[in-house]
C-alpha angles and dihedrals in degrees: 000000000000122000092247094050091044095053092044089058091050091053097047107027121186096247115083115232125232116272119265120257116272115263097185147344136253114256100173137019121202132173098278102357134066124198118211135182119227132177113249091235090065094043090056098039092051092040090231118194139150115300097036111126121231138184122231130205130359131276107015098027129213118217132210145147128250109254102178143000126207133167113244091225117019108231131192090216110036117215130201093244093053113120122241123200115220127195113208121197106216122225113259090249094051115136106217090194087075094058127080135166110281093027111149122255118216139179109248120253121237086256092055092046091056088051089050092053091048092049092049098244115172119256104186118213116203106228104163141298132301127195116213096172103285097077130281120318132182113277115217133197118204109242091199090054089057093057111086093019138060134256121207128201116198138170147104126309113288092010095125103264095132090043090054088050087053090052094049094051093043091054089049088053092048094048090052096242103211096224136052127290122210124182115193104209111191093179098042090236101129099070095111098035101091106029110206091343095090139042113235111223107194130193093278093053101037096093128151112182123227095253095059092053126089121245089250091054092049087049090052090050093049091053089060091061103033141353117324115266116267114235091256092051092049088051091053092048092051090051095047095045089048092047092048094047091050092048092053093039097235128295121355110224098225109007129074116299121262136256094045123207091237095051092052092050090048090049088051091056091048093049089047087064099041112029142072086238092059094126092050092046090049095052091042091055091051094048090050093049091052092049091048090061098041109108092211088067098051090118089071110020106032123109090251092054097044092050092059121107126211089256088055093056094043089055096042102042103020098031090229142192097010104342116161120232096040093216133073130193113206106207107201099172093105091057124089112271091240090053097052098076089049093053093046092049089049093052091048090047090053091046089055092047093047091049091050100044093046090055088250087286093129110070112220126192114187125185124196116197119206090006091168090067090055096053102087098175142328089286100043120130092249092049090052097056094040089057093063123101117276122255124225096235098040125083123186124202113190128187117203135153094234128031089213091064092069120084113272090233091056092049089050087061094045118113107174124041117188110193123192106199099175138031115266119270123256091261091060098254119133128195118211132183111230121203116188112191090208093059130063094229146062124233128207105211133187102221116231113269120249131193109263089246090058094057115085117259104205116208114225130197129039130338093278091073091055117104109258119262119244090258095050091046092053090047090055092047090051091047091052093045091055092044094243094124119072117235 
């Protein structure tokens, strides 16, 4: 069993867990909405807010999502035994005959959350406010609709695109999205945007070993260090990586990842002596050896990267099987600009592979900030992976200045487009025009305000303007401690 399939089975075992303890009771049932009463102590303890899914009743359960919460009797000094009224929007397939006054309300279990995703239940994400003539009301995006499709954020410089991406992912965190969240951060600007809700993966830890890359990604990496691979050299590389992977039957859960760089270089030398493609194999081996010693490519070819197993990458990048927090921010600012598109493409490729091998049972939401800076040309590594068909359990959220800079195939699979036409006002508010391809209208939405510290602060210029990695920071501290750094 592959590492991906094994971890998927650990997250969603065959046995169904016991239901959660009730947190409240149903007090009214309408056509598409249920009203429930909950003690304030449980509301505060569970951090309940709009968008969180719940189950209603016993036996054949009915599912819904919290739409609003309000205290029964507003009090100047709230007490734990105060009653909070909760409105629950029912799933479209809900059977009202299964509900009655007094039925228990429970938080859904992870197993049920997976069932809700599979069934297409709505998981609303608060993004901001819209005014349709009767005053501002909360504007929600459907998290389920974002899975299996794409969301694009466009607009001028400093118009609030990256801040909106932050709002979206913070909403996913607050609504306890049942999958994994990954934000690819080319400029290392999101370090403070999520507090303790995300694991920050810096340049020293953002490693993808050679054996988990595609031949095309390896070829792009080699082109950074030497001449690009000739067509015959790329053909040899494809054959060798495919053969090595087949021989080792995919990824080993806890050992080194196959195929290894050394084994492919050795196979090149063998083919150079015993093949009609000897010249191509010989030059390929030389170019791979040069790339292996290029410090710019340490994220792929360093000893630290080559020693990683599939399980290591799943834990670091995807926070699986039980990583807390459930989100990672990959800061690529410390990497060479030519390497960042390759790293982004490798992560997206692995996300697709994980989603496929896990039977799309692990929902994944991936955001890419400043994606247009990573799209080098029509044949770049990121363009290639973005041009592949969408997967049911995988959602992609890309931020770019111009919609036209994204691959046409990617745009064909895009459902939601959020366009920021103007720069945000002085009070920090930003109005965006949201087009949902699944709806016949366009909404103008004031995006939720965030503290300035929560909005990303991209770093421009060369690598010296990028925040130091953990290793560099430790080295500076040790230098200062020993008195070797002038102050």
